[in-house]
N, C-alpha and C positions, 0 to 999 in steps of 0.2 A: 492471529494471536498465537497460533501454534509455533510459527517461526520464531516469535519473540521468546517463547518458553524454551525452545531448542537453543536459541542464542544464550539465554540465561544459563541453561545447563552446561553448555560448552565453556562459558566464561567461568562458571563456578568450578569446573574441573581443571581449568587452566592454572589455578592457584597463584595468579599474579594480581596486581592491583587494578586490572582492567575492569573487573566486575564492580568494584567499589567506585571507580571513576564514572562508569556509566550510571550507576545508581545515584551518585552525587549529582550528575548532570540532570537526570530525570526529576529529581526533587527540586530543581530550579526551574522546571517547566512553569510557564505562566498560569496554567490551570491546576497545578498540583494541589494547592491548599483548598481550593473550592470544589474541584471535581474529583480528585483522586484520594486525598487524605481521608475523607469520610468513608469511602469504600474500603480503603486499606485497614481502617480501624475495626472493621467487621471480620477481617481475615485473621486466622491464627498467626501469631508473630513469626513463626518459622517459615510461613509461606508468603509473607508480605512482599519481599523483594521480587520473587518470581511473579507475583500477581501484578506488581508495578510494571514489569516488562509487558505483561499481557494488556494492561490498561493503556500503555503507551502505543502498542500496536493497533489498538482499537480507536485511538484518539482521532485519526483522520476521518473515520466514519462518524464519530460522535459530533464532529464540528460541521457536518453537512448543513447547508443552508445558513452558514455564517461567513463572514469575510475571510476567515482563516482557511476555508475549504478550497481545494484545488481539484476540481472534478476530473480533468484530463490526467491527473497523476494517478488515477486508480486503474487505468487500463492502457492497452495499446491495440490499435487496429492494424493488422498486418495484411496488406493487399495481396490477393492471390487470384490469378487468372489461369484456369485449367487449360492444358493443351487442347487444341482443336476449336477453341472459341473464335468467333468471327472477329475480324480486325476492328469492327465497330465497338466491341466490348473492351473497355479500358479499365485497368486497375488504377484506382487513385493512389498517388504516392503517399507513403507514410509521412505524417507530419508530427512535429513536436508542438507542445509538450506531450509527453506520454509517461507511462510508468518507468520506462528506461531513462528518460530525461530526469524524472523525479529522483530516482535512485542515485544517479551520477551527481546531480546538483546538490542533493542533501549530503552525500558523502563528502563533497568538497566543502560544504558549510561546516560540517563537523570538524574537519581538519584545519580549517582556516583560523588563524590566531585572532583575527579581528572579529570573529563571530561572537556575539554575546552568549552567555551561558543559557539564557532562556531560548534563544534561537537555535542553539545546539541541541537543546532538549526537544524542540519541535522537529528539527531535522532527524533526530533519532527516531521519533515516532513515524515519520515518513519512510525512513529506511526499513524499520520493522514491518510496516504494512506493505510496502512495495516489494520486499523480498518474499513475503508470504503470498501476496496476490499474484505475483509473477509465476508461481508454481501451482496455482489453483485453477479451478474451472471458471473463475471470475473473468478472465480475459476472454475476448471474443475473437473469432476468426471471421473475416468477411471474404466471401468468394465473389469474384466479378464474373457473373454469368447470368443471363436472363432468367428470372424467377428462381434463382438459387436460394435455398434457405440460409439465413444467417443464424449461427449458433452463438448464443450469449449465455452468461451465467444464469439468466432467468428462464431461458427456454429457446425455442426455435421459431423463427418467423420468416416469412418470405419478403424479399426486398430489404428495405432498411427501416420498416415500420415495426418497432418493438411493441407497440400497443396491442397488436393482435398475436402475441407470442403464445405458443403452446407451452404451458408450464411443464417442466421436467420434474 
């Protein structure tokens, strides 16, 4: 959400029509009337536009466990094998989709003329959240080494079993 508020601030300083165009697009989001409008009504009028950006950045988390959710678009696993590890230790290659794929895919959707306004609004949500997540501790790093702890946004665990994570 912070990255969306930063984007709002930068667009507001820009003094062009970009901020108005993004706000217009977000108001065409399929969930605007049901999900966001009631929340925006509770916010002081001067803060509503910025708050809308924050709500848009949170939307991909809000739709978890729905058909709109894209789990793999929230993170990236970057394989790493430290020097000196035995040949039998293999780093699995990075696969798509990932947060990088999501950012690129959604930027293309925003720019495409054939993308509907509602789909552009959804793509903006994913761009806001993926740009924020990519710089936060939510992404995890996996090290290919026997019994090496995996660091996640939730904690540290050994191997790939996050159920036994030590909470940070």
